[in-house]
C-alpha positions as CSV (number, residue, x, y, z in Angstrom):
1,M,270.2,-33.8,85.9
2,K,273.1,-32.9,88.2
3,Y,273.6,-36.5,89.3
4,I,273.4,-37.8,85.7
5,L,276.4,-35.6,84.8
6,M,278.2,-36.8,87.9
7,V,277.6,-40.4,86.9
8,W,279.0,-39.8,83.4
9,C,282.1,-38.1,84.9
10,F,282.7,-41.3,87.1
11,L,282.1,-43.4,84.0
12,F,284.6,-41.6,81.8
13,S,287.1,-41.0,84.6
14,S,287.4,-44.7,85.0
15,L,288.9,-45.2,81.5
16,V,292.5,-44.8,82.7
17,Y,293.5,-47.7,85.0
18,A,296.6,-48.5,87.1
19,E,296.1,-52.3,86.5
20,K,295.9,-52.9,82.7
21,H,296.4,-56.7,83.0
22,I,293.2,-57.5,85.0
23,L,289.7,-56.8,83.8
24,I,286.5,-57.4,85.7
25,F,283.3,-58.1,83.8
26,V,279.9,-57.6,85.5
27,S,276.3,-57.0,84.7
28,F,273.4,-55.2,86.4
29,S,271.6,-58.5,86.4
30,M,273.9,-59.4,89.4
31,P,272.9,-58.6,92.9
32,K,273.7,-55.0,93.9
33,A,275.8,-56.2,96.9
34,S,278.0,-58.2,94.4
35,L,278.4,-55.3,92.1
36,I,279.4,-53.1,95.0
37,R,282.0,-55.6,96.2
38,W,283.5,-56.1,92.8
39,S,283.5,-52.4,92.1
40,K,285.3,-51.7,95.4
41,D,287.9,-54.4,94.9
42,A,288.5,-53.3,91.3
43,K,289.0,-49.7,92.5
44,I,291.6,-50.9,95.1
45,I,293.7,-52.8,92.5
46,G,293.0,-50.2,89.7
47,A,291.2,-52.6,87.4
48,P,288.3,-51.6,85.1
49,V,284.8,-52.9,85.7
50,I,283.3,-53.6,82.4
51,L,279.6,-53.8,81.3
52,R,278.4,-55.4,78.1
53,G,275.9,-52.7,77.3
54,L,273.0,-50.5,78.5
55,V,270.4,-51.5,81.0
56,N,267.2,-52.1,79.0
57,N,268.9,-50.4,76.1
58,S,268.4,-47.1,77.9
59,F,270.9,-44.5,78.8
60,K,268.5,-43.3,81.5
61,D,268.1,-46.7,83.1
62,T,271.9,-47.3,82.8
63,T,272.6,-44.0,84.5
64,H,270.3,-44.8,87.4
65,A,271.9,-48.2,87.8
66,I,275.4,-46.8,87.7
67,Y,274.6,-44.1,90.1
68,A,273.2,-46.6,92.6
69,V,276.6,-48.3,92.7
70,V,278.8,-45.2,92.2
71,K,277.3,-43.4,95.2
72,E,278.5,-46.2,97.4
73,T,281.9,-47.0,95.8
74,G,283.1,-43.9,94.0
75,S,284.2,-46.2,91.2
76,G,283.0,-46.0,87.6
77,F,282.2,-48.5,84.9
78,Q,283.3,-49.0,81.3
79,I,280.7,-50.1,78.7
80,D,282.5,-52.2,76.1
81,P,280.7,-55.1,74.3
82,L,283.8,-55.6,72.2
83,L,285.8,-56.7,75.2
84,F,283.1,-59.2,76.1
85,S,283.4,-60.7,72.6
86,Q,287.2,-60.5,72.5
87,F,287.6,-62.5,75.7
88,D,284.5,-64.6,75.0
89,I,282.9,-63.7,78.3
90,Q,279.8,-66.0,78.5
91,K,278.7,-65.2,82.1
92,V,279.4,-62.8,84.9
93,P,281.2,-62.0,87.0
94,A,284.3,-62.9,85.2
95,V,287.9,-61.9,85.8
96,V,290.3,-61.8,82.9
97,I,294.0,-61.7,83.6
98,T,296.4,-61.1,80.6
99,T,300.0,-60.5,79.9
100,C,299.1,-58.4,76.9
101,D,300.0,-54.7,77.1
102,D,297.7,-53.8,74.2
103,L,294.2,-55.2,74.8
104,K,293.1,-54.6,71.3
105,S,295.6,-57.1,70.0
106,C,295.2,-59.6,72.8
107,H,293.7,-62.8,71.4
108,E,295.6,-65.6,73.2
109,D,297.6,-64.5,76.2
110,F,294.8,-64.5,78.8
111,K,292.8,-66.6,81.2
112,V,289.2,-66.2,82.3
113,F,287.9,-67.0,85.7
114,Y,284.2,-67.2,86.4
115,G,282.3,-67.0,89.7
116,D,280.9,-64.7,92.3
117,I,283.6,-65.4,94.7
118,P,285.9,-62.8,96.4
119,L,288.5,-61.3,94.1
120,E,291.1,-61.9,96.8
121,Y,290.4,-65.7,96.6
122,T,290.7,-65.7,92.7
123,L,293.9,-63.7,92.8
124,H,295.4,-66.0,95.5
125,Q,294.6,-69.1,93.4
126,I,296.2,-67.5,90.3
127,S,299.3,-66.3,92.3
128,Q,299.9,-69.9,93.4
129,E,300.4,-71.1,89.8
130,E,303.7,-71.0,88.1
131,N,303.1,-69.1,84.9
132,A,303.1,-65.6,83.5
133,Y,299.9,-64.6,85.3
134,S,301.1,-65.4,88.8
135,S,303.1,-62.2,89.4
136,I,300.3,-60.0,88.0
137,A,297.9,-61.7,90.4
138,E,300.4,-61.5,93.3
139,N,300.9,-57.7,92.9
140,A,297.1,-57.1,92.7
141,L,296.6,-59.3,95.8
142,M,299.1,-57.3,97.7
143,R,297.2,-54.1,97.0
144,L,294.0,-55.7,98.1
145,K,295.6,-56.9,101.4
146,E,297.2,-53.6,102.1
147,A,293.8,-51.9,101.6
148,S,292.1,-54.2,104.1
149,H,294.7,-53.3,106.8
150,E,294.0,-49.5,106.4
């Protein structure tokens, strides 16, 4: 029971993020190593890691799955099927980058990138474009690079 409470603390503590313009969508159907990599990178840039729903529609199964990642990363998850719908996420992993300050009203000003490739590569590609998303990606990319040198 003790670790279940710890997992829920990590889950809910992750609801305030430094980076509100980048969202990372994942699933426990992904390989554990990928989940850990995405979770670690998200923690570095301060972005939320979002799940669609519960594992096997079970809080117990979800708690066990979250704990398996949290104990290695110290980073939580957000369960939010509405964000999956809002950004029309069809597969995972997916990275959403947006210029919206209020995600609830964000329906057009965003781009979705799919693929289990390093977040650093995705952010680098976005930062090379000349649009509103490039500076957001560049700032997050700098945080990732700084963390890799520590």
